[in-house]
N, C-alpha and C positions, 0 to 999 in steps of 0.2 A: 016084854021087850021095849027097848027105846026106839020107837018107830017114827018119831017126828022130831023136827028141829027143836021144838019147845021142850020135849022130853029130854033130848040130849043136853040142853042147857040147864037142866036140873041136876046134872051129875058131872059133866065133862068140861066145865069151865069154872073159873075161880069165883065168879059172882054167886054161884049156887051156895057157897059156904061163907060168904062175907056178911050177910044180913044176920044180925043177932039181937037187935033191939026188941025188948019185950019178951024174950024167951025165958022160960023158967030156968032156974039154976042148973038142973040136970041136963036140960036140952042145950043150954049155953055151953056147958062143958063138952057135950057131944059135938056141937057145931065147931068149937075151937079145935077139937081133935081132927074133925073132918077137914078143916081148912089146912091144918098141918099135914094131913095125909095128901091133900091135893098139891101142896107145895113140893113134896117129895116126888109125887107122880109127874109133875110138870118139869122137873129138872132135866130129864133126858131130851125131850123135844125142844125145850127152851135152849139147851146147850147147842143142839143142832141148828136151830134157828139163829143162834148167836153168831154163826159164821157169816151172816149177812146183816145189814142194818135193819133191825126190826123194832117196832114199838112193842116193848115187853108187855105193857098192860093190855094192849089190843090183842096180842097173841094169847095171853092167859085167859081172856074172856071170849075166845073164839073156839067153841066146842068142835066145830068141823075141822078146823086147822089142826087142833091138838090131836084129834082122832086120826086124821090123815097122816100126821107125822108118826104116830104110834104104829099105824098099819104099815107104813114104809119100813120102820125099824123091825117090826115083827117079821115081815116078808124077807128081810135081809138075814134073819136068824139071830138078831141081836138078843142074846140071852138075858141081859139086864132089862131090856125093854119088855120082853115077854113076861119076865117075872114081875116087874113093877106093875104092868097092866093088870095081871092076875091078882096081885096083892091089893092094889087099889080097890078093885071090885070086892074082894073078900072083906077087907077091913071096913068098907063103908056099910056093909050088911051086918058085921059082927056086933052082937049085943054084949057079949062077955069079953072083957079085956084079955082073957086067956086065949081067945080065938084069933087074936090079931097076929098077922104074919109080919115078918121083918123084911123090909124092902131091900136091904143090903146083904141079906144072908139067904141065898137060894137053897131051898129044901129040895134036894135031888129026888126024894121020894114023891114029891108033888109036882116036879117039873114037867113031866109028860102031860099031866092034866093042865098045867099052866099053859103049855104050848097050844094045846087044842082049844081051850077056852079063849085065850088071847086072840088067836087067829080067827076063829069063827065069830066071836062077838064083835071084834073090830070091823070085820067085813060086813056082818049082818047089820050092825048099827049104821054104818055109812050108807049101805044100800037102801035101807028103809027110810032113813031120815033125809038123805040128800040126793039120792040117785033115782028114786022112783017117783 
């Protein structure tokens, strides 16, 4: 589990995927894919943050704020947020490109699992890393 702020920063903020200097070719390709994945993941909370004046770079590098926005959207039942959270986690762990899920095409057969995973992991990660 991601139980500390430092651990959250290794996954849920843009900086985790920016550094690529010195990586082997295969790892560099994976890092680029992960950065692209993060950009799609960040679209929804960034769009919601965009309703107020926000420093985009600061927001993208703030794992707690990003996670709190996702939790808020998930609790509202935002189907797109639930699915994107689930896909982001799935795709970061996927080793085979055939296992990657599509952020924009909700698989109704996997959606109930996505609801459960998204709700429980967002709440758990926030509680462990920032609330206890």
